[in-house]
N, C-alpha and C positions, 0 to 999 in steps of 0.2 A: 314490531321488530321484523325486519326483512329476512326472509328465508328462501331457500331454493326448494320448490315443491316437486319438480320433475326435471330430468336431464336426459338428453339424447346425444349419442355420439354422432358427429356429422362427417368424420374423416379427418385425417391429419391430426392436428391438435385443437380442433374446433368442437365446441359443445353448444347445444341449444338448451338454454335454461328457461324454465318457467318459474317465476317468482311468486311469493305469497300475495302480491298485489295484482296478480293476473297477467302481468307483462311478460312477454317472451322475448329473449334476446339471444343472439348468436354471439359467442365469445371465442376468440382465437387466443389460446393460452401460450402460443409460441414464445412471446417475450419473457415468460416466467422460467423457461427452460435453462436460462443462463445462471439461475440461482441454485446454490448447493442443495436446498431442500427438494428441488424439482429435477435434479440431474438424472436420476434413474428413469424419469418419465420421458426422456428423449427416445427411449425404446418404446415404440407405439404399442407393443404387446403389453408393456407395463402401464402405459397411459390409459389404455381402454379398460383397465381393471379398477375403475373408480367405484365408489359407493356414494350413497346419498343419505344424509342425516341432518337436515336443515341447511346443509351446504355440501359441497363436493369434497371427498377425501380419498386418499389412496392408502394402501397397506403399509407404505414406508413412513407413514405419519404425516405426510404433506396434506394440507387442506387449504382452501381459499375462502376468504371472507365473502359472504353474499354481496356485501356492499362493493367489493372490488369487481366482482363479476357483473354487477348491475351497471357500475360506472364505465366499465370497459367493453360492454356489449353493444351490439347494434340491434335496435328494436325490429321485431318481426311482426307483421300484421296478422 
């Protein structure tokens, strides 16, 4: 099962995620901000208050499947 093992904030709405298979990917989450579950996160002060528990989540209840992050990220060497 794919999980997020580590995450770093990179500015704007971009996160650097390390996955359980060792791959690191940079993911821009800007496209998700148009959806109601992510509206509050347009405020970067809210966005940067994420947590990690096998995937990324926020206190408003929003979370993102690791598979989405993996598929929409760009690999980092």
